[in-house]
MMTF fields as JSON, N, C-alpha, C and O atoms, coordinates in Angstrom:
{
  "mmtfVersion": "1.0.0",
  "mmtfProducer": "UNKNOWN",
  "numBonds": 447,
  "numAtoms": 448,
  "numGroups": 112,
  "numChains": 1,
  "numModels": 1,
  "chainsPerModel": [1],
  "groupsPerChain": [112],
  "chainIdList": ["A"],
  "bondAtomList": [4, 2, 8, 6, 12, 10, 16, 14, 20, 18, 24, 22, 28, 26, 32, 30, 36, 34, 40, 38, 44, 42, 48, 46, 52, 50, 56, 54, 60, 58, 64, 62, 68, 66, 72, 70, 76, 74, 80, 78, 84, 82, 88, 86, 92, 90, 96, 94, 100, 98, 104, 102, 108, 106, 112, 110, 116, 114, 120, 118, 124, 122, 128, 126, 132, 130, 136, 134, 140, 138, 144, 142, 148, 146, 152, 150, 156, 154, 160, 158, 164, 162, 168, 166, 172, 170, 176, 174, 180, 178, 184, 182, 188, 186, 192, 190, 196, 194, 200, 198, 204, 202, 208, 206, 212, 210, 216, 214, 220, 218, 224, 222, 228, 226, 232, 230, 236, 234, 240, 238, 244, 242, 248, 246, 252, 250, 256, 254, 260, 258, 264, 262, 268, 266, 272, 270, 276, 274, 280, 278, 284, 282, 288, 286, 292, 290, 296, 294, 300, 298, 304, 302, 308, 306, 312, 310, 316, 314, 320, 318, 324, 322, 328, 326, 332, 330, 336, 334, 340, 338, 344, 342, 348, 346, 352, 350, 356, 354, 360, 358, 364, 362, 368, 366, 372, 370, 376, 374, 380, 378, 384, 382, 388, 386, 392, 390, 396, 394, 400, 398, 404, 402, 408, 406, 412, 410, 416, 414, 420, 418, 424, 422, 428, 426, 432, 430, 436, 434, 440, 438, 444, 442],
  "bondOrderList": [1, 1, 1, 1, 1, 1, 1, 1, 1, 1, 1, 1, 1, 1, 1, 1, 1, 1, 1, 1, 1, 1, 1, 1, 1, 1, 1, 1, 1, 1, 1, 1, 1, 1, 1, 1, 1, 1, 1, 1, 1, 1, 1, 1, 1, 1, 1, 1, 1, 1, 1, 1, 1, 1, 1, 1, 1, 1, 1, 1, 1, 1, 1, 1, 1, 1, 1, 1, 1, 1, 1, 1, 1, 1, 1, 1, 1, 1, 1, 1, 1, 1, 1, 1, 1, 1, 1, 1, 1, 1, 1, 1, 1, 1, 1, 1, 1, 1, 1, 1, 1, 1, 1, 1, 1, 1, 1, 1, 1, 1, 1],
  "groupList": [{"groupName": "MET", "atomNameList": ["N", "CA", "C", "O"], "elementList": ["N", "C", "C", "O"], "formalChargeList": [0, 0, 0, 0], "bondAtomList": [1, 0, 2, 1, 3, 2], "bondOrderList": [1, 1, 2], "singleLetterCode": "M", "chemCompType": "L-PEPTIDE LINKING"}, {"groupName": "ASN", "atomNameList": ["N", "CA", "C", "O"], "elementList": ["N", "C", "C", "O"], "formalChargeList": [0, 0, 0, 0], "bondAtomList": [1, 0, 2, 1, 3, 2], "bondOrderList": [1, 1, 2], "singleLetterCode": "N", "chemCompType": "L-PEPTIDE LINKING"}, {"groupName": "LYS", "atomNameList": ["N", "CA", "C", "O"], "elementList": ["N", "C", "C", "O"], "formalChargeList": [0, 0, 0, 0], "bondAtomList": [1, 0, 2, 1, 3, 2], "bondOrderList": [1, 1, 2], "singleLetterCode": "K", "chemCompType": "L-PEPTIDE LINKING"}, {"groupName": "TRP", "atomNameList": ["N", "CA", "C", "O"], "elementList": ["N", "C", "C", "O"], "formalChargeList": [0, 0, 0, 0], "bondAtomList": [1, 0, 2, 1, 3, 2], "bondOrderList": [1, 1, 2], "singleLetterCode": "W", "chemCompType": "L-PEPTIDE LINKING"}, {"groupName": "ILE", "atomNameList": ["N", "CA", "C", "O"], "elementList": ["N", "C", "C", "O"], "formalChargeList": [0, 0, 0, 0], "bondAtomList": [1, 0, 2, 1, 3, 2], "bondOrderList": [1, 1, 2], "singleLetterCode": "I", "chemCompType": "L-PEPTIDE LINKING"}, {"groupName": "LEU", "atomNameList": ["N", "CA", "C", "O"], "elementList": ["N", "C", "C", "O"], "formalChargeList": [0, 0, 0, 0], "bondAtomList": [1, 0, 2, 1, 3, 2], "bondOrderList": [1, 1, 2], "singleLetterCode": "L", "chemCompType": "L-PEPTIDE LINKING"}, {"groupName": "PRO", "atomNameList": ["N", "CA", "C", "O"], "elementList": ["N", "C", "C", "O"], "formalChargeList": [0, 0, 0, 0], "bondAtomList": [1, 0, 2, 1, 3, 2], "bondOrderList": [1, 1, 2], "singleLetterCode": "P", "chemCompType": "L-PEPTIDE LINKING"}, {"groupName": "ALA", "atomNameList": ["N", "CA", "C", "O"], "elementList": ["N", "C", "C", "O"], "formalChargeList": [0, 0, 0, 0], "bondAtomList": [1, 0, 2, 1, 3, 2], "bondOrderList": [1, 1, 2], "singleLetterCode": "A", "chemCompType": "L-PEPTIDE LINKING"}, {"groupName": "PHE", "atomNameList": ["N", "CA", "C", "O"], "elementList": ["N", "C", "C", "O"], "formalChargeList": [0, 0, 0, 0], "bondAtomList": [1, 0, 2, 1, 3, 2], "bondOrderList": [1, 1, 2], "singleLetterCode": "F", "chemCompType": "L-PEPTIDE LINKING"}, {"groupName": "VAL", "atomNameList": ["N", "CA", "C", "O"], "elementList": ["N", "C", "C", "O"], "formalChargeList": [0, 0, 0, 0], "bondAtomList": [1, 0, 2, 1, 3, 2], "bondOrderList": [1, 1, 2], "singleLetterCode": "V", "chemCompType": "L-PEPTIDE LINKING"}, {"groupName": "GLY", "atomNameList": ["N", "CA", "C", "O"], "elementList": ["N", "C", "C", "O"], "formalChargeList": [0, 0, 0, 0], "bondAtomList": [1, 0, 2, 1, 3, 2], "bondOrderList": [1, 1, 2], "singleLetterCode": "G", "chemCompType": "PEPTIDE LINKING"}, {"groupName": "GLU", "atomNameList": ["N", "CA", "C", "O"], "elementList": ["N", "C", "C", "O"], "formalChargeList": [0, 0, 0, 0], "bondAtomList": [1, 0, 2, 1, 3, 2], "bondOrderList": [1, 1, 2], "singleLetterCode": "E", "chemCompType": "L-PEPTIDE LINKING"}, {"groupName": "ARG", "atomNameList": ["N", "CA", "C", "O"], "elementList": ["N", "C", "C", "O"], "formalChargeList": [0, 0, 0, 0], "bondAtomList": [1, 0, 2, 1, 3, 2], "bondOrderList": [1, 1, 2], "singleLetterCode": "R", "chemCompType": "L-PEPTIDE LINKING"}, {"groupName": "TYR", "atomNameList": ["N", "CA", "C", "O"], "elementList": ["N", "C", "C", "O"], "formalChargeList": [0, 0, 0, 0], "bondAtomList": [1, 0, 2, 1, 3, 2], "bondOrderList": [1, 1, 2], "singleLetterCode": "Y", "chemCompType": "L-PEPTIDE LINKING"}, {"groupName": "SER", "atomNameList": ["N", "CA", "C", "O"], "elementList": ["N", "C", "C", "O"], "formalChargeList": [0, 0, 0, 0], "bondAtomList": [1, 0, 2, 1, 3, 2], "bondOrderList": [1, 1, 2], "singleLetterCode": "S", "chemCompType": "L-PEPTIDE LINKING"}, {"groupName": "GLN", "atomNameList": ["N", "CA", "C", "O"], "elementList": ["N", "C", "C", "O"], "formalChargeList": [0, 0, 0, 0], "bondAtomList": [1, 0, 2, 1, 3, 2], "bondOrderList": [1, 1, 2], "singleLetterCode": "Q", "chemCompType": "L-PEPTIDE LINKING"}, {"groupName": "THR", "atomNameList": ["N", "CA", "C", "O"], "elementList": ["N", "C", "C", "O"], "formalChargeList": [0, 0, 0, 0], "bondAtomList": [1, 0, 2, 1, 3, 2], "bondOrderList": [1, 1, 2], "singleLetterCode": "T", "chemCompType": "L-PEPTIDE LINKING"}, {"groupName": "CYS", "atomNameList": ["N", "CA", "C", "O"], "elementList": ["N", "C", "C", "O"], "formalChargeList": [0, 0, 0, 0], "bondAtomList": [1, 0, 2, 1, 3, 2], "bondOrderList": [1, 1, 2], "singleLetterCode": "C", "chemCompType": "L-PEPTIDE LINKING"}, {"groupName": "HIS", "atomNameList": ["N", "CA", "C", "O"], "elementList": ["N", "C", "C", "O"], "formalChargeList": [0, 0, 0, 0], "bondAtomList": [1, 0, 2, 1, 3, 2], "bondOrderList": [1, 1, 2], "singleLetterCode": "H", "chemCompType": "L-PEPTIDE LINKING"}, {"groupName": "ASP", "atomNameList": ["N", "CA", "C", "O"], "elementList": ["N", "C", "C", "O"], "formalChargeList": [0, 0, 0, 0], "bondAtomList": [1, 0, 2, 1, 3, 2], "bondOrderList": [1, 1, 2], "singleLetterCode": "D", "chemCompType": "L-PEPTIDE LINKING"}],
  "groupTypeList": [0, 1, 2, 2, 3, 4, 5, 5, 4, 6, 5, 7, 4, 5, 7, 4, 6, 5, 8, 4, 9, 4, 10, 10, 11, 4, 9, 12, 13, 5, 3, 1, 3, 5, 5, 6, 14, 5, 8, 10, 3, 12, 15, 4, 16, 8, 12, 15, 7, 9, 10, 4, 5, 9, 5, 17, 12, 0, 5, 8, 10, 12, 8, 10, 18, 12, 14, 14, 13, 12, 6, 10, 8, 12, 14, 12, 0, 16, 10, 12, 3, 2, 15, 12, 16, 6, 11, 11, 12, 11, 2, 8, 12, 15, 11, 5, 12, 7, 17, 3, 14, 12, 0, 7, 14, 6, 19, 6, 2, 6, 14, 7],
  "groupIdList": [1, 2, 3, 4, 5, 6, 7, 8, 9, 10, 11, 12, 13, 14, 15, 16, 17, 18, 19, 20, 21, 22, 23, 24, 25, 26, 27, 28, 29, 30, 31, 32, 33, 34, 35, 36, 37, 38, 39, 40, 41, 42, 43, 44, 45, 46, 47, 48, 49, 50, 51, 52, 53, 54, 55, 56, 57, 58, 59, 60, 61, 62, 63, 64, 65, 66, 67, 68, 69, 70, 71, 72, 73, 74, 75, 76, 77, 78, 79, 80, 81, 82, 83, 84, 85, 86, 87, 88, 89, 90, 91, 92, 93, 94, 95, 96, 97, 98, 99, 100, 101, 102, 103, 104, 105, 106, 107, 108, 109, 110, 111, 112],
  "secStructList": [7, 2, 2, 2, 2, 2, 2, 2, 2, 2, 2, 2, 2, 2, 2, 2, 2, 2, 2, 2, 2, 2, 2, 2, 2, 2, 2, 2, 2, 2, 2, 2, 2, 2, 2, 2, 2, 2, 2, 7, 7, 7, 7, 7, 7, 2, 2, 2, 2, 2, 2, 2, 2, 2, 2, 2, 2, 2, 2, 2, 1, 4, 4, 4, 7, 7, 7, 1, 7, 7, 6, 6, 2, 2, 2, 2, 2, 2, 2, 2, 2, 2, 6, 1, 7, 2, 2, 2, 2, 2, 2, 2, 2, 2, 2, 2, 2, 2, 2, 2, 2, 2, 2, 2, 1, 7, 7, 7, 7, 7, 7, 7],
  "xCoordList": [37.108, 35.364, 35.463, 34.97, 36.1, 36.086, 36.649, 36.132, 37.845, 38.709, 37.673, 37.584, 36.921, 36.088, 35.134, 35.045, 34.369, 33.548, 34.155, 33.506, 35.253, 35.997, 36.269, 36.118, 36.657, 36.665, 35.483, 35.436, 34.173, 33.335, 32.163, 31.599, 32.01, 31.3, 31.927, 31.04, 33.123, 33.481, 33.242, 32.918, 33.413, 33.115, 31.551, 31.187, 30.744, 29.421, 28.829, 27.994, 29.511, 29.429, 29.626, 28.903, 30.643, 30.826, 30.008, 29.582, 29.814, 29.394, 27.923, 27.529, 26.961, 25.737, 25.253, 24.318, 25.881, 25.703, 26.427, 26.009, 27.395, 27.95, 26.851, 26.636, 26.185, 25.287, 23.791, 23.3, 23.425, 22.798, 23.059, 22.284, 24.298, 24.411, 24.651, 24.2, 25.425, 25.725, 24.228, 23.811, 23.549, 22.17, 21.292, 20.578, 21.082, 20.345, 20.74, 19.981, 22.037, 22.341, 22.13, 21.818, 22.338, 22.013, 20.361, 19.893, 19.757, 18.33, 17.933, 17.219, 18.523, 18.25, 18.792, 18.198, 19.558, 20.431, 19.439, 18.843, 19.401, 18.439, 17.084, 16.485, 16.222, 15.047, 15.092, 14.396, 16.348, 16.057, 16.508, 16.326, 17.175, 17.538, 16.694, 16.751, 15.782, 14.766, 13.455, 12.89, 12.842, 11.526, 10.973, 9.912, 11.672, 11.134, 11.06, 10.025, 11.996, 11.738, 10.971, 10.412, 10.816, 9.921, 8.312, 7.409, 8.194, 6.86, 6.425, 5.273, 7.226, 6.782, 6.871, 6.348, 7.61, 7.389, 8.28, 9.145, 8.226, 9.329, 10.462, 10.263, 11.674, 12.744, 12.646, 11.97, 13.347, 13.383, 14.778, 15.846, 14.564, 15.632, 16.486, 16.184, 17.558, 17.975, 17.454, 17.578, 16.822, 15.97, 14.735, 14.382, 14.033, 12.895, 13.692, 13.126, 14.859, 15.458, 15.88, 15.867, 16.27, 16.45, 15.121, 15.048, 13.996, 12.739, 12.235, 11.669, 12.428, 12.176, 13.065, 12.639, 14.452, 14.988, 14.762, 15.018, 14.306, 13.769, 12.577, 12.491, 11.588, 10.441, 10.409, 9.452, 11.418, 11.835, 12.218, 11.979, 13.071, 13.984, 12.921, 13.091, 11.718, 10.878, 9.862, 9.302, 9.659, 8.612, 9.235, 8.565, 10.782, 11.271, 12.225, 12.427, 12.924, 14.207, 14.154, 15.203, 12.835, 12.556, 13.466, 13.385, 14.355, 15.19, 15.927, 16.257, 16.287, 17.576, 16.475, 17.016, 15.19, 14.607, 14.694, 14.699, 14.756, 14.927, 13.783, 12.68, 13.825, 12.903, 12.12, 12.455, 11.014, 9.808, 10.115, 9.438, 11.421, 11.75, 12.34, 12.929, 12.028, 12.453, 12.873, 12.167, 14.335, 14.847, 14.218, 13.518, 14.368, 13.548, 12.133, 11.512, 11.584, 10.05, 9.468, 8.534, 10.307, 10.092, 9.89, 8.919, 11.068, 11.07, 9.79, 9.036, 9.642, 8.473, 7.164, 6.315, 7.087, 5.948, 5.776, 4.757, 6.961, 7.044, 6.647, 5.88, 7.212, 6.824, 5.23, 4.639, 4.467, 3.193, 2.462, 1.327, 2.963, 2.293, 2.413, 1.508, 3.646, 3.79, 2.922, 2.662, 2.579, 1.742, 0.366, -0.265, -0.22, -1.487, -1.886, -0.979, -3.122, -3.714, -3.939, -4.173, -3.951, -4.081, -5.625, -5.74, -6.646, -7.963, -7.781, -8.343, -7.016, -6.652, -5.908, -6.107, -5.145, -4.341, -5.342, -5.473, -6.131, -7.005, -8.187, -8.656, -8.548, -9.294, -8.579, -9.135, -7.587, -6.641, -6.488, -6.555, -6.248, -5.926, -7.379, -7.647, -8.371, -9.802, -10.018, -10.622, -9.579, -10.199, -9.222, -9.602, -7.941, -7.079, -7.59, -7.714, -7.858, -8.361, -9.876, -10.108, -10.393, -11.728, -11.348, -12.192, -10.469, -9.909, -9.542, -9.999, -8.687, -7.791, -9.009, -8.832, -10.076, -10.861, -11.602, -11.645, -12.28, -12.752, -12.175, -12.808, -10.875, -9.933, -9.78, -9.623, -9.823, -9.569, -10.67, -10.345, -11.896, -12.921, -13.593, -13.877, -13.92, -14.169, -15.642, -16.379, -16.154, -17.441, -18.348, -18.017, -19.517, -20.554, -21.091, -21.359, -21.21, -21.742, -23.141, -23.972, -23.435, -24.844, -25.688, -25.329, -27.072, -27.936, -28.735, -29.15, -29.008, -29.445, -31.139, -31.714],
  "yCoordList": [-37.769, -37.272, -36.48, -35.354, -37.054, -36.64, -35.102, -34.158, -35.054, -33.854, -32.805, -31.779, -32.794, -31.9, -31.309, -30.116, -32.485, -32.148, -31.312, -30.443, -31.685, -30.984, -29.403, -28.502, -29.322, -27.724, -26.88, -25.698, -27.861, -27.163, -26.819, -25.731, -27.709, -27.333, -26.094, -25.402, -25.693, -24.577, -23.323, -22.232, -23.531, -22.61, -22.162, -20.988, -23.205, -22.9, -22.039, -21.135, -22.597, -21.882, -20.481, -19.742, -20.043, -18.709, -17.892, -16.76, -18.693, -17.862, -17.602, -16.521, -18.464, -18.367, -17.14, -16.48, -16.818, -15.753, -14.263, -13.117, -14.602, -13.543, -12.931, -11.723, -13.955, -13.895, -12.93, -11.902, -13.547, -12.754, -11.291, -10.338, -11.322, -9.738, -8.841, -7.696, -9.35, -8.447, -8.188, -7.069, -9.413, -9.134, -8.405, -7.634, -8.345, -7.501, -6.013, -5.14, -5.824, -4.727, -3.821, -2.638, -4.507, -4.125, -3.773, -2.797, -4.626, -4.168, -2.933, -1.975, -3.172, -2.063, -0.717, 0.312, -0.662, 0.543, 0.951, 2.023, -0.034, 0.751, 0.8, 1.567, 0.128, 0.946, 2.058, 3.007, 2.061, 3.438, 4.614, 5.797, 4.082, 5.436, 5.926, 7.048, 4.781, 5.054, 5.328, 6.337, 4.411, 4.444, 5.574, 6.139, 5.872, 7.178, 8.251, 8.883, 8.422, 9.773, 9.603, 10.572, 8.351, 8.119, 8.024, 8.606, 7.211, 7.105, 7.473, 7.186, 8.077, 8.666, 7.425, 7.531, 6.295, 5.389, 5.428, 6.304, 4.625, 5.143, 3.766, 2.634, 4.353, 3.618, 2.464, 2.582, 1.329, -0.063, -0.405, 0.144, -1.365, -1.661, -3.042, -3.487, -3.328, -4.545, -5.798, -6.542, -6.026, -7.341, -7.137, -8.147, -6.051, -6.042, -6.433, -7.298, -5.888, -5.92, -7.428, -7.827, -8.371, -9.716, -10.26, -10.861, -9.944, -10.456, -10.359, -11.311, -9.073, -8.944, -9.792, -10.319, -9.795, -10.691, -12.204, -12.985, -12.478, -14.18, -14.207, -14.996, -13.177, -13.16, -12.877, -13.262, -12.257, -12.5, -13.633, -14.025, -14.354, -15.523, -16.516, -17.419, -16.48, -17.71, -17.519, -18.448, -16.107, -15.847, -15.822, -15.973, -15.579, -15.743, -16.512, -16.966, -16.769, -17.834, -19.053, -19.697, -19.694, -21.039, -21.765, -22.991, -21.241, -21.824, -22.852, -23.763, -22.939, -23.792, -24.944, -25.836, -24.922, -25.851, -25.088, -23.894, -26.22, -25.981, -25.113, -25.397, -24.143, -23.353, -24.295, -25.445, -23.612, -23.982, -24.27, -24.985, -23.546, -23.415, -25.141, -25.804, -25.559, -26.864, -26.767, -26.41, -27.173, -27.24, -27.892, -28.884, -27.488, -28.12, -27.933, -28.333, -27.211, -26.754, -26.126, -26.5, -25.001, -24.513, -25.36, -25.455, -26.018, -27.115, -28.12, -28.337, -28.691, -29.484, -28.699, -29.183, -27.437, -26.526, -26.504, -26.784, -26.122, -25.679, -27.058, -27.055, -28.262, -29.573, -29.809, -30.087, -29.672, -29.799, -28.769, -29.053, -27.618, -26.563, -27.042, -26.864, -27.698, -27.947, -29.405, -29.804, -30.02, -31.206, -31.106, -32.035, -29.937, -29.466, -29.219, -28.86, -29.353, -29.106, -27.799, -27.186, -27.105, -25.727, -25.372, -24.215, -26.119, -26.19, -26.088, -25.189, -26.983, -26.873, -25.535, -24.83, -25.412, -23.973, -23.026, -22.318, -22.776, -21.589, -21.665, -20.622, -22.846, -22.837, -22.555, -21.98, -22.897, -22.247, -20.965, -20.558, -20.294, -18.57, -18.317, -17.52, -18.816, -18.042, -18.143, -17.256, -19.203, -19.535, -18.505, -17.895, -18.334, -17.508, -16.021, -15.287, -15.755, -14.472, -14.239, -13.189, -14.883, -14.651, -14.938, -14.464, -15.481, -15.576, -14.094, -13.419, -13.8, -12.351, -11.334, -10.497, -11.217, -10.037, -10.146, -9.107, -11.388, -11.561, -10.938, -10.364, -11.133, -10.327, -8.911, -8.086, -8.619, -7.194, -6.304, -5.222, -6.455, -5.976, -6.017, -7.066, -4.574, -4.622, -5.144, -5.107, -5.677, -6.471, -5.404, -4.429, -5.441, -4.456, -4.413, -5.378, -3.086, -2.881, -3.266, -3.001, -3.813, -4.585, -3.457, -2.535, -3.465, -2.61, -2.627, -3.705, -1.349, -1.554, -1.675, -1.861],
  "zCoordList": [25.078, 25.049, 26.492, 26.548, 27.679, 29.018, 28.998, 29.597, 28.163, 28.482, 27.777, 28.451, 26.678, 26.079, 27.252, 27.542, 27.929, 28.657, 30.09, 30.673, 30.419, 31.368, 31.14, 31.964, 29.967, 29.314, 29.272, 29.612, 28.654, 28.381, 29.746, 29.859, 30.475, 31.695, 32.542, 33.041, 32.795, 33.393, 32.436, 32.905, 31.11, 30.065, 30.124, 30.056, 30.251, 30.06, 31.361, 31.344, 32.448, 33.832, 33.857, 34.525, 33.109, 33.072, 32.158, 32.389, 30.948, 29.748, 29.931, 29.493, 30.55, 30.936, 31.655, 31.202, 32.784, 33.462, 32.661, 32.825, 31.937, 31.388, 30.272, 30.176, 29.44, 28.64, 29.395, 28.928, 30.439, 31.068, 31.587, 31.505, 32.13, 32.475, 31.262, 31.284, 30.063, 29.133, 28.342, 28.042, 28.086, 27.327, 28.292, 27.651, 29.438, 30.368, 30.508, 30.928, 30.102, 30.327, 29.142, 29.272, 27.803, 26.513, 26.378, 25.791, 26.944, 26.741, 27.743, 27.45, 28.9, 29.81, 29.214, 29.535, 28.616, 28.0, 26.785, 26.683, 25.976, 24.801, 25.099, 24.344, 26.124, 26.527, 26.999, 26.638, 28.305, 28.72, 27.932, 28.22, 26.807, 26.002, 24.851, 24.348, 24.449, 23.344, 23.685, 23.264, 24.51, 24.891, 25.856, 25.59, 26.918, 27.469, 26.49, 26.28, 25.981, 24.678, 23.645, 23.133, 23.171, 22.111, 22.472, 21.871, 23.517, 23.778, 25.191, 25.515, 26.063, 27.224, 28.424, 29.533, 27.975, 29.018, 30.103, 30.089, 31.056, 32.281, 32.218, 31.778, 32.825, 32.334, 33.354, 34.376, 33.05, 33.816, 34.413, 34.141, 35.232, 36.172, 35.036, 33.929, 35.948, 35.455, 35.333, 34.361, 36.425, 36.375, 35.481, 34.871, 35.295, 34.447, 32.93, 32.261, 32.416, 31.365, 31.196, 30.032, 32.209, 32.178, 31.567, 30.495, 32.465, 32.07, 30.772, 30.234, 30.126, 28.858, 27.783, 26.755, 28.292, 27.464, 27.518, 26.601, 28.58, 28.784, 27.798, 26.856, 28.145, 27.572, 25.841, 25.169, 25.323, 23.844, 23.278, 22.135, 24.475, 24.063, 23.942, 23.123, 24.72, 24.558, 23.447, 22.866, 23.184, 22.179, 20.59, 19.568, 20.673, 19.415, 19.187, 18.061, 20.159, 20.013, 20.363, 20.407, 20.715, 20.772, 21.673, 21.608, 22.542, 23.535, 22.941, 23.701, 21.702, 21.059, 20.276, 19.622, 20.336, 19.494, 18.036, 17.738, 17.309, 15.608, 15.068, 15.534, 14.206, 13.926, 12.942, 12.658, 12.465, 11.619, 10.284, 9.545, 9.922, 8.533, 8.265, 9.119, 7.0, 6.641, 5.34, 4.397, 5.283, 4.112, 2.882, 3.089, 1.703, 0.736, 0.534, -0.45, 1.664, 1.294, 0.064, -0.645, -0.019, -1.618, -2.724, -3.475, -2.7, -4.014, -3.881, -4.829, -2.627, -2.644, -3.061, -3.81, -2.501, -3.084, -4.669, -5.3, -5.139, -6.576, -7.287, -8.25, -6.763, -7.46, -7.437, -8.481, -6.04, -6.134, -6.915, -7.298, -7.197, -8.081, -9.534, -10.35, -9.838, -11.365, -11.575, -12.711, -10.571, -10.822, -11.018, -11.522, -10.625, -10.661, -12.079, -12.829, -12.593, -13.89, -14.101, -13.06, -15.166, -15.259, -14.628, -14.223, -14.522, -14.0, -12.482, -11.857, -11.892, -10.312, -9.89, -8.901, -10.751, -10.299, -10.437, -9.438, -11.41, -11.511, -10.226, -9.771, -9.774, -8.802, -7.483, -6.548, -7.462, -6.316, -5.85, -4.691, -7.002, -7.006, -6.833, -5.934, -7.493, -6.86, -5.626, -5.022, -5.05, -3.404, -2.678, -1.678, -3.223, -2.527, -2.505, -1.525, -3.843, -3.919, -2.995, -2.397, -3.006, -2.32, -0.688, 0.072, -0.174, 1.132, 1.523, 2.444, 0.669, 0.606, 0.697, 1.582, 0.071, -0.199, 1.127, 1.786, 1.704, 2.833, 4.065, 4.951, 3.995, 5.214, 4.938, 5.838, 3.707, 3.438, 3.618, 4.105, 3.359, 3.624, 4.863, 5.44, 5.394, 6.636, 6.805, 5.82, 8.122, 8.277, 8.389, 9.064, 7.793, 7.916, 9.315, 10.031, 9.599, 11.189, 11.395, 10.527, 12.373, 12.595, 12.805, 13.538, 12.06, 12.486, 13.768, 14.195, 14.492, 15.768, 15.817, 16.889]
}
């Protein structure tokens, strides 16, 4: 076990900065290649690219935490659906349609 840690610690010390440098350069290169010509935005520096990389990691990567996906979720939901009576299923469908129709229709403008 100790030999494993002795090998992993120096590897991690090298891998983390390497990931930051390579990831930052890739983000900077792609940003400066695409966004100024597409949207007229200005070019960014390496530090800004690393900031964007960290922000995206926080928003989408979860910093190593498990994702919200749970194995077996679909089968549990299918089982619950099968246990419902036809009347309960129809009531659920109607509630879902009502919810979607409220979200799809624009709110009427208030009269002044």
